C-alpha positions in Angstrom: 189.7 -65.2 87.1 191.7 -62.2 88.3 191.3 -62.5 91.9 189.5 -65.9 92.6 189.9 -69.5 92.5 188.1 -71.8 90.2 189.0 -75.8 90.9 188.4 -78.3 88.0 187.4 -82.5 88.9 189.0 -84.8 86.5 188.0 -88.1 88.8 186.6 -89.3 91.5 189.0 -93.2 92.9 186.5 -94.9 94.8 189.5 -96.5 97.5 187.4 -97.8 100.2 183.6 -98.2 101.5 182.3 -99.6 104.9 178.2 -100.3 104.5 176.9 -101.1 108.1 173.2 -100.4 109.7 171.2 -96.6 110.3 169.7 -95.6 112.9 167.3 -94.4 110.2 165.4 -97.7 109.2 164.9 -95.5 106.0 168.8 -96.2 104.7 172.3 -97.7 105.8 175.6 -95.4 107.1 179.7 -95.8 105.4 182.3 -95.0 105.9 184.4 -93.9 102.5 187.5 -92.8 101.3 187.4 -91.4 97.7 191.0 -89.4 95.4 189.6 -86.6 94.2 192.6 -85.5 91.3 191.3 -82.3 90.1 192.8 -78.9 88.7 193.0 -75.0 91.0 193.3 -72.2 87.9 194.2 -68.8 90.0 195.4 -65.6 87.8 196.6 -67.5 85.0 198.4 -70.3 86.2 197.0 -74.1 87.3 197.9 -76.3 89.6 197.4 -79.8 89.7 196.3 -81.6 93.1 195.3 -85.2 94.6 193.3 -84.9 97.5 191.7 -88.6 99.9 188.7 -87.3 101.5 187.6 -89.6 104.7 184.7 -90.0 106.0 181.1 -91.0 106.7 177.7 -90.6 105.2 174.3 -91.3 105.3 172.5 -92.7 103.1 168.2 -92.6 102.6 166.0 -93.8 100.8 164.2 -90.2 99.7 160.8 -90.9 96.5 161.9 -94.1 96.0 165.1 -93.0 94.9 169.0 -93.0 97.6 169.9 -90.1 98.9 173.2 -88.8 100.7 171.4 -86.7 102.8 174.2 -86.3 105.5 178.0 -86.4 105.5 181.1 -85.5 108.0 184.8 -85.1 106.9 186.5 -87.1 109.1 189.7 -86.3 107.3 191.4 -84.7 104.3 194.8 -84.7 103.1 196.7 -83.9 100.0 198.9 -86.8 98.2 
């Protein structure tokens, strides 16, 4: 779109996950690293991107299903 960017995710590749008990009895915490491969399009052309993220995730059981209830991004970098 003219004046606006569009992002399209092609794949998400999990690199590492470390799971630990949560302070909440309903779930667990995970420290995860993953790569996102995609493209950004704006003003008629497209850029391919691969970004890596590291985050602390809070996972809890909600209505008998695992749900992501919190996320703190620790690092983001373009590869």
